[in-house]
C-alpha angles and dihedrals in degrees: 000000000000090000092056091049091053092048091051091050092050092049092050092049093051089048091054091049094051092043090054091048093050093043093049096047113121121179113235115242094197137025121259116252095258093047090047090054091051093048096047101038104036097070091046099043099036103026094225125130091204101076093183093060090046091053095047096046101038117014092036097029094132090055090052090049089052091050090051090050091050091051090050091051090050091053092048092047093049090051092049095049095045090047088058090051090052090051091052091050092051091048091051090052091050091050090051091053091048091049092052090049091050089051091053092049096050106108124220125252114298120226119214118220114254111250121224114268110263124219094232121079095220093058091050091052091050091051091050091050092051091049092051091049091050091051091049091050091048092051090048091052091048091051091049091049090050092050092048091048092051092048093048090048091053092048091047090049091051091049090050090051090052092048094044112127114259122238113268117244118259125258090253092058094047094046093043090051092053090052101039103036097074090045092050094050092045092049091047091052090047092052091050100048095036096047094107091058105038141003110316141059143175099303094048095044093046090053090051091051090049090051088056090052090051091051090051092052091049092052095042109034092174094058119101134205124227094240093178092056092046090050091052092048091048091049094050091047090054092048093050090046091056089042091058088049091054091048089054089050092052103035102028139025103295150329112327091004102156095200094094083088121056115270093225124195115340110253096012121128093243100050144093094074114254095346094103090051093049091047091050092051090049091051093050093047096046094044093050094046095048091046091053091049091051092049092049092051090050093051 
């Protein structure tokens, strides 16, 4: 009862917050001074019709570099954590094999040969005590063997469950992948290389390419990615990205300043200085990193 009351209170509070936000919304009739500077100066200084891409790549280039670094740390952390899980799984499989070997090596109860009955009473009592101790040891060994067998059976069953074949994708998924996958990759490349002219950019296009990789892995569970090659490509893309930033610092007005290359004709495909190159490197880096993350989660 108390839980339902708390949930109702939280819902009412969120409703009041959103109602206040909607009721207090007033559409701006003019741009703020900073936004006005961006809108008026970006097309002239950078030669790009897409002001958002110009802001993200040039004026806020350090922020974009930080976002790329965060994505790299996420990919590295995911790989480290999942590698530990794989190590635990392999160790559990090794322990199961050792347990089964120990079960096979456990010997059955040993029977001691009955000694001849002695004339003396003390010798008979000693023999009876030894026989009882042997029976107790035999029963203890049998109990230990049974416990080890049960444990090894449970571990083997868990390992079989982990290694059970996954269900194959349906015909709809396979056919849809064959139709959509080329379109997804083409659209992702278009968003990357056309980001300085229309809506898009490196981050958006890289995410689209990674979604195509995920669809391919869902449709073909047996396929594998060359993670080492993707990691090398991602690393070189990051190095070249920073290299372009340093060139802008040396040859132009600052870090990631694209004006060390000619701006070209406004609105043309080859224009806006180095912005298309920077956007392409971002798309390659983001697409490779997200694809590696998806593959590591699958494994």
